[in-house]
Backbone as CSV, one residue per row, in Angstrom:
resi,resn,N_x,N_y,N_z,CA_x,CA_y,CA_z,C_x,C_y,C_z
1,MET,52.321,183.642,89.209,52.077,182.303,88.655,52.497,181.256,89.682
2,ASN,51.591,180.277,90.041,51.967,179.284,91.028,52.740,178.145,90.392
3,ARG,53.224,177.234,91.233,54.091,176.155,90.753,53.373,175.263,89.754
4,LEU,52.091,174.926,90.019,51.343,174.069,89.109,51.218,174.711,87.741
5,SER,50.947,176.014,87.716,50.810,176.720,86.437,52.104,176.693,85.658
6,ILE,53.217,176.870,86.370,54.521,176.861,85.693,54.807,175.488,85.109
7,LEU,54.516,174.420,85.872,54.773,173.066,85.385,53.924,172.759,84.159
8,ILE,52.654,173.175,84.173,51.791,172.969,83.010,52.323,173.736,81.813
9,PHE,52.777,174.969,82.059,53.312,175.819,80.990,54.477,175.132,80.293
10,PHE,55.419,174.577,81.075,56.603,173.968,80.473,56.314,172.585,79.902
11,ALA,55.286,171.928,80.406,54.888,170.663,79.804,54.383,170.891,78.383
12,VAL,53.639,171.974,78.197,53.165,172.330,76.858,54.336,172.664,75.948
13,LEU,55.315,173.379,76.488,56.480,173.738,75.680,57.218,172.502,75.204
14,ALA,57.287,171.484,76.071,58.055,170.289,75.738,57.494,169.579,74.524
15,LEU,56.194,169.749,74.250,55.592,169.124,73.086,56.190,169.641,71.793
16,GLY,56.748,170.853,71.853,57.335,171.438,70.649,58.813,171.207,70.535
17,ALA,59.369,170.347,71.376,60.819,170.182,71.404,61.365,169.614,70.118
18,CYS,60.550,168.879,69.349,61.059,168.274,68.126,61.353,169.318,67.074
19,THR,60.838,170.537,67.208,61.147,171.615,66.264,62.059,172.603,66.946
20,SER,63.205,172.117,67.380,64.035,172.910,68.283,65.205,173.580,67.607
21,THR,65.661,174.649,68.285,66.869,175.363,67.913,67.848,175.262,69.056
22,PRO,69.122,174.965,68.794,70.077,174.935,69.902,70.279,176.318,70.453
23,PRO,70.286,176.457,71.774,70.714,177.730,72.329,72.178,177.915,72.016
24,GLY,72.721,179.110,72.249,74.103,179.387,71.894,75.041,178.344,72.455
25,THR,75.826,177.703,71.586,76.750,176.668,72.020,77.823,177.259,72.902
26,GLN,78.006,176.692,74.094,79.021,177.172,75.013,80.299,176.372,74.821
27,VAL,81.406,177.043,74.644,82.689,176.369,74.544,83.647,177.031,75.501
28,PRO,84.671,176.303,75.957,85.652,176.925,76.843,86.277,178.133,76.187
29,ALA,86.612,179.142,76.994,87.146,180.386,76.457,88.496,180.198,75.810
30,THR,89.175,179.089,76.088,90.505,178.872,75.534,90.514,177.772,74.495
31,ALA,89.349,177.316,74.076,89.301,176.188,73.151,88.342,176.469,72.020
32,SER,88.559,175.794,70.875,87.609,175.870,69.778,86.856,174.553,69.738
33,SER,85.740,174.536,69.022,84.985,173.294,68.905,84.475,173.181,67.491
34,SER,84.044,171.982,67.136,83.495,171.789,65.808,82.151,172.472,65.710
35,ALA,81.705,172.718,64.481,80.438,173.413,64.281,79.290,172.582,64.812
36,PRO,78.284,173.215,65.406,77.130,172.479,65.911,76.292,171.936,64.773
37,SER,75.457,170.973,65.094,74.591,170.398,64.076,73.597,171.433,63.583
38,SER,72.994,171.179,62.423,72.060,172.142,61.848,70.867,172.329,62.763
39,ALA,70.313,173.543,62.718,69.239,173.900,63.650,67.951,174.175,62.907
40,ARG,66.867,174.011,63.617,65.551,174.396,63.115,64.930,175.374,64.091
41,GLY,63.820,175.983,63.752,63.306,177.093,64.546,62.569,176.704,65.816
42,GLY,62.838,177.417,66.955,62.093,177.349,68.200,62.543,176.301,69.207
43,GLY,62.162,176.388,70.497,62.256,175.352,71.495,63.594,174.897,71.996
44,TYR,63.782,173.561,72.177,64.940,173.015,72.864,65.849,172.248,71.912
45,TYR,67.097,172.064,72.340,68.102,171.374,71.547,68.592,170.168,72.327
46,LEU,68.599,168.982,71.672,69.004,167.741,72.333,68.206,167.576,73.624
47,ASP,68.907,167.373,74.761,68.192,167.186,76.024,68.149,168.470,76.837
48,ASP,68.407,169.614,76.202,68.348,170.871,76.935,66.887,171.260,77.149
49,GLY,66.684,172.239,78.035,65.337,172.682,78.328,65.209,173.005,79.797
50,PRO,63.991,173.225,80.289,63.800,173.511,81.710,64.148,172.291,82.543
51,GLY,64.549,172.512,83.781,64.920,171.419,84.663,63.709,170.651,85.171
52,ASP,63.977,169.581,85.930,62.902,168.754,86.467,62.257,169.376,87.702
53,ASP,62.995,170.244,88.383,62.495,170.841,89.624,62.489,172.357,89.472
54,ILE,61.504,172.865,88.755,61.435,174.289,88.443,60.934,175.064,89.656
55,PRO,61.653,176.090,90.092,61.163,176.911,91.210,59.805,177.518,90.870
56,SER,58.967,177.668,91.879,57.624,178.199,91.646,57.596,179.715,91.527
57,ASN,58.731,180.352,91.840,58.743,181.822,91.874,59.735,182.404,90.879
58,LEU,59.807,181.834,89.687,60.777,182.323,88.698,60.648,183.823,88.475
59,HIS,59.420,184.307,88.410,59.187,185.724,88.136,59.709,186.613,89.249
60,ALA,59.856,186.044,90.466,60.277,186.841,91.623,61.772,186.758,91.897
61,ILE,62.486,185.932,91.152,63.933,185.846,91.348,64.542,187.200,90.987
62,PRO,65.289,187.818,91.905,65.781,189.178,91.650,66.850,189.229,90.576
63,ASP,66.940,190.361,89.910,68.011,190.593,88.945,69.362,190.582,89.647
64,ALA,70.407,190.426,88.859,71.757,190.560,89.398,71.956,191.994,89.884
65,VAL,72.716,192.144,90.956,72.996,193.469,91.512,74.391,193.901,91.076
66,PRO,74.501,194.919,90.239,75.820,195.357,89.768,76.722,195.788,90.916
67,ARG,77.935,195.290,90.915,78.939,195.706,91.894,80.310,195.617,91.252
68,ILE,81.229,196.375,91.779,82.585,196.398,91.231,83.309,195.126,91.645
69,GLU,83.821,194.389,90.664,84.543,193.148,90.918,85.839,193.134,90.112
70,PRO,86.872,192.468,90.621,88.096,192.332,89.826,87.846,191.430,88.630
71,LEU,88.497,191.724,87.513,88.342,190.892,86.327,88.977,189.525,86.551
72,HIS,88.387,188.513,85.926,88.910,187.159,86.033,90.290,187.081,85.381
73,ARG,91.158,186.331,85.991,92.546,186.279,85.530,92.681,185.650,84.150
74,PHE,91.867,184.645,83.843,92.035,183.907,82.591,90.893,184.104,81.590
75,ALA,89.699,184.400,82.056,88.524,184.407,81.179,88.477,185.591,80.224
76,ASN,89.406,186.529,80.352,89.409,187.701,79.476,90.571,187.697,78.492
77,ARG,91.197,186.532,78.332,92.266,186.404,77.347,91.674,186.124,75.966
78,GLN,92.462,186.404,74.934,92.028,186.101,73.573,91.776,184.601,73.446
79,TYR,90.738,184.222,72.697,90.419,182.805,72.539,89.858,182.552,71.148
80,VAL,89.746,181.288,70.788,89.224,180.877,69.490,88.039,179.950,69.710
81,ALA,86.942,180.200,68.993,85.756,179.342,69.050,85.203,179.177,67.647
82,LEU,84.965,177.935,67.251,84.445,177.625,65.913,85.285,178.279,64.822
83,GLY,86.595,178.301,65.037,87.518,178.810,64.042,87.662,180.310,63.995
84,GLN,86.971,181.022,64.872,87.055,182.481,64.890,87.702,182.954,66.179
85,SER,88.559,183.971,66.050,89.272,184.511,67.204,88.488,185.662,67.828
86,TYR,88.481,185.706,69.158,87.788,186.760,69.894,88.732,187.381,70.916
87,MET,88.668,188.710,71.050,89.461,189.436,72.035,88.507,190.125,73.012
88,PRO,88.330,189.568,74.203,87.425,190.186,75.179,87.869,191.588,75.571
89,ASP,86.890,192.410,75.879,87.152,193.760,76.371,87.541,193.661,77.843
90,THR,88.461,194.490,78.266,88.867,194.496,79.678,88.592,195.851,80.326
91,SER,87.733,196.621,79.704,87.341,197.908,80.273,85.838,197.901,80.492
92,LEU,85.346,198.903,81.175,83.907,199.023,81.394,83.330,200.134,80.524
93,ARG,83.871,200.271,79.328,83.379,201.314,78.431,81.956,200.980,77.971
94,PRO,81.201,201.992,77.571,79.813,201.768,77.156,79.718,200.802,75.975
95,TYR,78.746,199.923,76.027,78.516,198.940,74.968,77.013,198.813,74.763
96,ARG,76.598,198.785,73.517,75.184,198.597,73.193,75.082,197.855,71.874
97,GLU,74.262,196.806,71.845,74.100,196.031,70.619,72.714,195.409,70.581
98,GLU,72.120,195.420,69.409,70.837,194.768,69.210,71.052,193.465,68.458
99,GLY,70.226,192.480,68.754,70.331,191.208,68.060,69.503,190.141,68.740
100,MET,69.798,188.903,68.401,69.040,187.773,68.920,69.660,187.251,70.211
101,ALA,68.822,187.036,71.215,69.250,186.403,72.464,68.700,184.988,72.501
102,SER,69.511,184.056,72.995,69.069,182.683,73.194,69.224,182.347,74.672
103,TRP,68.975,181.099,75.044,69.151,180.699,76.443,69.631,179.266,76.512
104,TYR,70.241,178.922,77.632,70.674,177.540,77.830,70.239,177.044,79.200
105,GLY,69.882,175.748,79.261,69.236,175.221,80.451,69.928,174.037,81.085
106,ARG,69.165,172.943,81.288,69.646,171.842,82.124,70.831,171.104,81.524
107,ARG,71.016,171.187,80.215,72.153,170.501,79.590,73.476,171.054,80.099
108,PHE,73.477,172.311,80.548,74.700,172.946,81.047,74.642,173.219,82.544
109,HIS,73.494,172.953,83.155,73.310,173.243,84.584,74.332,172.466,85.416
110,GLY,75.058,173.199,86.280,76.052,172.567,87.137,77.414,172.391,86.508
111,LYS,77.550,172.751,85.234,78.853,172.651,84.573,79.597,173.978,84.682
112,LYS,80.917,173.911,84.533,81.728,175.109,84.697,81.511,176.097,83.561
113,THR,81.442,177.366,83.918,81.403,178.443,82.934,82.833,178.894,82.648
114,ALA,82.983,179.865,81.769,84.312,180.384,81.450,84.985,181.006,82.660
115,SER,84.185,181.448,83.624,84.738,182.059,84.836,85.171,181.019,85.858
116,GLY,84.841,179.754,85.608,85.130,178.702,86.569,83.986,178.452,87.526
117,GLU,83.005,179.359,87.551,81.821,179.174,88.387,80.906,178.127,87.751
118,LEU,80.129,177.450,88.561,79.178,176.479,88.044,77.948,177.204,87.509
119,TYR,77.508,176.786,86.332,76.338,177.416,85.731,75.079,177.059,86.513
120,ASP,74.312,178.077,86.858,73.039,177.912,87.551,71.946,178.470,86.654
121,MET,71.155,177.591,86.082,70.136,178.035,85.130,69.045,178.875,85.785
122,TYR,68.986,178.858,87.125,67.978,179.640,87.831,68.535,180.946,88.392
123,ALA,69.796,181.249,88.111,70.388,182.528,88.502,70.246,183.512,87.348
124,MET,70.552,184.769,87.612,70.428,185.805,86.584,71.807,186.075,85.989
125,THR,72.181,185.234,85.024,73.504,185.328,84.412,73.387,185.307,82.894
126,GLY,74.519,185.575,82.247,74.544,185.565,80.802,75.918,185.221,80.269
127,ALA,75.940,184.807,79.004,77.193,184.526,78.301,77.327,185.504,77.147
128,HIS,78.505,186.079,77.010,78.764,187.039,75.939,80.152,186.771,75.374
129,ARG,80.313,187.046,74.088,81.592,186.725,73.451,82.739,187.606,73.931
130,THR,82.467,188.892,74.189,83.581,189.811,74.462,83.418,190.714,75.673
131,LEU,82.250,190.810,76.277,82.127,191.649,77.469,83.019,191.101,78.581
132,PRO,83.538,191.971,79.448,84.432,191.510,80.514,83.752,190.473,81.412
133,ILE,84.544,189.561,81.918,84.089,188.587,82.914,84.837,188.831,84.210
134,PRO,84.103,189.143,85.314,82.658,189.376,85.348,82.314,190.823,85.024
135,SER,81.122,191.025,84.522,80.572,192.371,84.334,79.057,192.239,84.320
136,TYR,78.379,193.348,84.130,76.915,193.351,84.215,76.324,194.008,82.971
137,ALA,75.161,193.521,82.576,74.497,194.062,81.391,72.993,194.106,81.612
138,ARG,72.382,195.123,81.032,70.920,195.196,81.001,70.466,194.669,79.646
139,VAL,69.539,193.723,79.671,69.015,193.126,78.448,67.529,193.446,78.375
140,THR,67.127,194.081,77.282,65.742,194.524,77.126,65.131,193.881,75.893
141,SER,63.967,193.283,76.062,63.260,192.687,74.936,62.726,193.779,74.022
142,LEU,62.987,193.648,72.735,62.451,194.597,71.763,61.031,194.223,71.355
143,GLU,60.561,193.081,71.862,59.227,192.615,71.507,58.173,193.012,72.539
144,ASN,58.582,193.086,73.823,57.589,193.414,74.854,58.057,194.481,75.840
145,GLY,59.302,194.962,75.698,59.808,196.025,76.556,60.296,195.582,77.916
146,LYS,60.188,194.288,78.241,60.664,193.803,79.534,62.187,193.878,79.591
147,SER,62.719,194.078,80.812,64.154,194.288,80.967,64.664,193.531,82.186
148,VAL,65.893,192.997,82.085,66.535,192.320,83.214,67.992,192.762,83.285
149,VAL,68.586,192.587,84.468,70.017,192.824,84.654,70.666,191.486,84.966
150,VAL,71.706,191.143,84.214,72.390,189.864,84.402,73.880,190.087,84.633
151,ARG,74.493,189.103,85.247,75.944,189.105,85.459,76.579,188.228,84.390
152,ILE,77.530,188.782,83.655,78.214,188.039,82.602,79.315,187.195,83.237
153,ASN,79.197,185.860,83.112,80.212,184.979,83.688,80.601,183.837,82.759
154,ASP,80.203,183.937,81.476,80.481,182.854,80.535,80.699,183.423,79.136
155,ARG,81.218,182.583,78.237,81.446,182.981,76.851,80.437,182.307,75.926
156,GLY,80.079,183.006,74.859,79.109,182.549,73.895,78.139,183.696,73.612
157,PRO,77.135,183.503,72.804,76.899,182.359,71.919,77.729,182.498,70.651
158,PHE,77.963,181.375,69.969,78.815,181.395,68.785,78.050,181.102,67.503
159,HIS,76.729,181.253,67.557,75.912,181.152,66.360,75.762,182.539,65.746
160,LYS,75.845,182.618,64.460,75.754,183.892,63.757,74.421,184.572,64.061
161,GLY,74.496,185.859,64.352,73.294,186.649,64.581,72.844,186.705,66.019
162,ARG,73.454,185.905,66.888,73.080,185.930,68.300,74.089,186.756,69.088
163,VAL,73.590,187.586,69.971,74.470,188.513,70.687,74.675,188.143,72.144
164,ILE,73.777,187.344,72.717,73.923,186.969,74.127,73.145,185.688,74.393
165,ASP,73.681,184.873,75.296,73.007,183.682,75.802,72.618,183.964,77.244
166,LEU,71.372,183.792,77.587,70.926,184.074,78.947,70.583,182.790,79.694
167,SER,70.596,182.888,81.002,70.142,181.775,81.821,68.653,181.540,81.570
168,PHE,68.212,180.354,81.946,66.805,179.995,81.781,65.879,181.012,82.442
169,THR,66.216,181.404,83.678,65.353,182.340,84.403,65.315,183.706,83.736
170,ALA,66.476,184.199,83.287,66.515,185.504,82.625,65.659,185.491,81.362
171,ALA,65.757,184.404,80.588,64.951,184.291,79.375,63.464,184.196,79.712
172,TYR,63.150,183.485,80.784,61.753,183.377,81.229,61.192,184.751,81.577
173,LYS,61.975,185.549,82.303,61.505,186.871,82.709,61.362,187.813,81.514
174,LEU,62.114,187.553,80.448,61.985,188.371,79.237,60.889,187.850,78.309
175,GLY,60.390,186.648,78.589,59.243,186.147,77.845,59.539,185.396,76.568
176,TYR,60.782,184.873,76.393,61.050,184.160,75.147,61.476,182.699,75.350
177,VAL,61.252,182.145,76.534,61.630,180.753,76.785,60.981,179.814,75.775
178,SER,59.698,179.971,75.521,58.977,179.041,74.648,59.458,179.096,73.204
179,LYS,59.978,180.239,72.776,60.452,180.395,71.399,61.909,180.000,71.241
180,GLY,62.665,179.991,72.347,64.082,179.658,72.272,64.970,180.856,72.048
181,SER,64.415,181.929,71.491,65.214,183.129,71.240,64.288,184.327,71.092
182,GLY,64.870,185.518,71.184,64.086,186.737,71.052,64.977,187.921,70.735
183,GLN,64.416,188.932,70.109,65.162,190.128,69.759,65.331,191.014,70.994
184,VAL,66.571,191.433,71.257,66.865,192.222,72.454,67.876,193.314,72.131
185,VAL,68.033,194.217,73.084,69.155,195.145,73.072,69.951,194.879,74.343
186,VAL,71.271,194.774,74.192,72.177,194.507,75.310,72.984,195.770,75.587
187,GLU,72.988,196.218,76.846,73.718,197.420,77.234,74.580,197.121,78.454
188,SER,75.851,197.481,78.374,76.734,197.284,79.516,76.346,198.227,80.644
189,ILE,76.700,197.843,81.867,76.369,198.622,83.059,77.643,199.008,83.786
190,ASP,77.720,200.264,84.202,78.810,200.729,85.058,78.378,200.511,86.504
191,PRO,79.006,199.569,87.225,78.558,199.267,88.593,78.590,200.463,89.536
192,SER,79.479,201.415,89.279,79.581,202.564,90.186,78.363,203.474,90.102
193,SER,77.506,203.258,89.100,76.301,204.078,88.963,75.090,203.436,89.639
194,PHE,75.312,202.362,90.411,74.242,201.677,91.126,74.586,201.596,92.604
195,ASP,73.549,201.579,93.444,73.808,201.311,94.852,73.831,199.800,95.060
196,ILE,74.121,199.362,96.296,74.299,197.930,96.521,72.991,197.160,96.427
197,GLN,71.851,197.850,96.399,70.577,197.179,96.189,70.246,197.056,94.703
198,GLY,71.140,197.549,93.851,70.914,197.457,92.419,70.088,198.584,91.850
199,MET,69.853,199.627,92.641,69.082,200.769,92.163,70.019,201.802,91.547
200,PRO,69.674,202.327,90.381,70.543,203.325,89.755,70.630,204.596,90.576
201,LEU,71.840,205.142,90.671,72.049,206.413,91.364,71.870,207.541,90.358
202,LYS,70.855,208.347,90.556,70.546,209.415,89.617,71.519,210.577,89.781
203,PRO,71.745,211.335,88.726,72.597,212.526,88.845,71.976,213.527,89.813
204,GLY,72.812,214.266,90.514,72.312,215.275,91.435,73.259,215.516,92.585
205,HIS,72.784,216.238,93.582,73.577,216.579,94.765,73.303,215.559,95.868
206,TYR,74.365,215.056,96.474,74.260,214.049,97.526,74.990,214.522,98.779
207,VAL,74.614,213.914,99.899,75.333,214.106,101.156,75.992,212.779,101.509
208,GLN,77.308,212.778,101.614,78.033,211.557,101.968,78.308,211.545,103.468
209,LEU,77.811,210.501,104.137,77.942,210.400,105.586,79.220,209.695,106.013
210,GLY,79.729,208.821,105.167,80.933,208.082,105.532,81.290,207.073,104.463
211,ALA,82.501,206.515,104.573,82.984,205.504,103.631,83.667,204.400,104.430
212,PHE,83.327,203.147,104.117,83.789,202.017,104.910,84.329,200.900,104.017
213,GLY,85.320,200.213,104.528,85.830,199.048,103.822,84.879,197.873,103.917
214,LYS,84.175,197.749,105.043,83.257,196.637,105.261,81.811,197.086,105.064
215,LEU,81.084,196.299,104.303,79.692,196.627,104.001,78.844,196.711,105.265
216,LYS,79.056,195.806,106.219,78.192,195.784,107.408,78.293,197.083,108.202
217,ASN,79.474,197.714,108.202,79.617,198.990,108.907,78.846,200.094,108.195
218,ALA,78.881,200.064,106.862,78.117,201.045,106.089,76.620,200.851,106.309
219,GLU,76.180,199.602,106.369,74.756,199.326,106.559,74.275,199.770,107.940
220,LYS,75.139,199.656,108.946,74.775,200.123,110.289,74.535,201.630,110.297
221,LEU,75.434,202.379,109.644,75.260,203.826,109.581,74.030,204.187,108.760
222,LEU,73.802,203.456,107.682,72.626,203.708,106.845,71.345,203.549,107.660
223,GLU,71.281,202.510,108.484,70.093,202.275,109.303,69.911,203.390,110.329
224,ARG,70.999,203.841,110.934,70.922,204.964,111.877,70.390,206.213,111.196
225,ALA,70.888,206.468,109.993,70.462,207.665,109.259,68.977,207.598,108.924
226,ARG,68.508,206.428,108.509,67.094,206.289,108.162,66.204,206.523,109.373
227,GLU,66.612,206.001,110.523,65.810,206.152,111.736,65.815,207.593,112.244
228,SER,66.966,208.260,112.159,67.096,209.600,112.738,66.573,210.701,111.834
229,LEU,66.743,210.540,110.525,66.443,211.628,109.598,65.079,211.510,108.935
230,GLY,64.522,210.311,108.897,63.188,210.149,108.328,63.118,210.284,106.823
231,LEU,64.244,210.117,106.138,64.236,210.167,104.679,63.648,208.878,104.113
232,PRO,62.982,208.955,102.958,62.482,207.728,102.329,63.639,206.831,101.903
233,VAL,63.358,205.547,101.801,64.395,204.564,101.472,65.106,204.915,100.173
234,GLU,64.341,205.416,99.188,64.949,205.709,97.888,65.929,206.876,97.935
235,GLN,66.004,207.584,99.062,66.972,208.670,99.193,68.093,208.334,100.174
236,THR,68.246,207.063,100.482,69.361,206.614,101.325,70.021,205.431,100.638
237,HIS,71.321,205.510,100.436,72.008,204.515,99.619,73.354,204.133,100.220
238,VAL,73.789,202.918,99.860,75.191,202.535,100.011,75.699,202.217,98.617
239,ALA,76.726,202.933,98.174,77.302,202.725,96.847,78.753,202.287,96.995
240,LEU,79.151,201.295,96.198,80.532,200.826,96.219,81.323,201.595,95.174
241,VAL,82.193,202.481,95.632,82.999,203.313,94.743,84.445,203.269,95.218
242,ASP,85.355,202.943,94.293,86.782,202.864,94.624,87.027,201.950,95.821
243,SER,86.352,200.807,95.814,86.527,199.751,96.826,86.033,200.148,98.214
244,LEU,85.308,201.251,98.337,84.758,201.672,99.622,83.233,201.740,99.545
245,HIS,82.580,201.308,100.616,81.121,201.375,100.701,80.738,202.746,101.256
246,ARG,80.181,203.594,100.393,79.906,204.986,100.746,78.419,205.168,101.045
247,VAL,78.138,205.739,102.214,76.760,205.983,102.637,76.350,207.371,102.168
248,ASN,75.345,207.425,101.307,74.919,208.687,100.707,73.438,208.950,100.964
249,LEU,73.108,210.218,101.092,71.723,210.676,101.104,71.488,211.464,99.827
250,GLY,70.321,211.299,99.222,70.019,212.060,98.023,69.418,211.182,96.930
251,PRO,69.283,211.722,95.720,69.774,213.042,95.325,68.832,214.168,95.760
252,PHE,69.424,215.355,95.899,68.677,216.564,96.211,68.715,217.488,95.001
253,GLN,67.746,218.394,94.934,67.578,219.214,93.736,68.729,220.182,93.511
254,ASN,69.329,220.671,94.589,70.401,221.646,94.437,71.337,221.574,95.639
255,GLU,72.415,222.333,95.574,73.418,222.299,96.638,72.862,222.829,97.955
256,ASP,72.002,223.852,97.893,71.437,224.415,99.123,70.649,223.363,99.902
257,GLU,69.847,222.578,99.196,69.072,221.532,99.864,69.994,220.468,100.451
258,ALA,71.050,220.130,99.710,72.017,219.150,100.216,72.701,219.665,101.478
259,LEU,73.026,220.958,101.516,73.672,221.544,102.696,72.747,221.523,103.908
260,VAL,71.449,221.721,103.665,70.480,221.646,104.763,70.496,220.256,105.389
261,TRP,70.522,219.228,104.552,70.533,217.862,105.064,71.877,217.509,105.692
262,ALA,72.944,218.098,105.209,74.248,217.892,105.848,74.229,218.459,107.268
263,ASP,73.586,219.632,107.444,73.460,220.229,108.781,72.590,219.360,109.690
264,ARG,71.500,218.822,109.141,70.627,217.953,109.935,71.372,216.688,110.367
265,THR,72.187,216.170,109.475,72.983,214.984,109.799,73.962,215.288,110.920
266,ARG,74.551,216.462,110.848,75.511,216.880,111.877,74.822,216.994,113.236
267,SER,73.615,217.536,113.243,72.878,217.722,114.494,72.345,216.405,115.054
268,SER,71.821,215.556,114.167,71.167,214.325,114.618,72.141,213.192,114.904
269,LEU,73.192,213.092,114.096,74.093,211.946,114.199,75.495,212.308,114.658
270,GLY,75.784,213.614,114.722,77.126,214.024,115.110,78.174,213.706,114.068
271,ILE,77.762,213.666,112.808,78.668,213.314,111.708,78.953,214.542,110.860
272,GLU,80.219,214.775,110.564,80.605,215.861,109.662,80.468,215.370,108.224
273,ALA,79.260,215.473,107.692,78.993,214.994,106.342,79.508,215.987,105.308
274,ILE,79.723,215.496,104.098,80.166,216.345,102.996,79.152,216.244,101.861
275,THR,79.096,217.260,101.025,78.216,217.222,99.857,79.035,216.863,98.632
276,ILE,78.432,216.067,97.746,79.094,215.660,96.513,78.109,215.793,95.364
277,VAL,78.619,215.817,94.152,77.785,215.885,92.957,78.101,214.677,92.092
278,ARG,77.053,213.986,91.678,77.236,212.837,90.783,76.835,213.235,89.375
């Protein structure tokens, strides 16, 4: 979709703003607020909505890339919003919930989130009442099957029946911007199960070439391995595990195949690689 098409699309949406629903009200994680005004179905709330300078490539903005990050010092403390107390989770245990997703736009653009970061309506982020900050979640539309990965860096929504507030771009990619909300399933993500490009690491046998504290050193070895061994890109990874960037080849179907590639690595690169199982 080109820029002109996007602008026309949102101009049409703006005509329906008078029948609007507020996206999930954002409140500081340590403060409560009065109840929001009554809502009606669809569209925008007050002066919220798409920004004045909409990027022409919203559909091409990449998903958030899951990575291991330290939890925020303050954003995961117990807090009260609209008279209700919430206790954020501080683990990365599995989480799955179905419900209504909303989105928030220019009314909050550039303002601080619960993490202290400035909200960017064109980034792939989300607000959740209890998921750790920061953490990552996959959000899938139950209406069209589209899926996105977002980074949780804010608290909300606090309207009954809503399970997550997404950035404008995330909602656009899921196809519910014009409606204001949509039915989704939210699933937490374990960052250690993804490589640094955001691709899931499948179970199987791998060959580990090395582990580095600095990403650039891991990427240098990864490039050498790709050039020397001729493996497809999808079988060469850098994964962040236990604070180290680990260069892996695989997955391979069995241990014998992994050992063959470990021998090839030893011959081609002079590296004493090891085999691992994920």
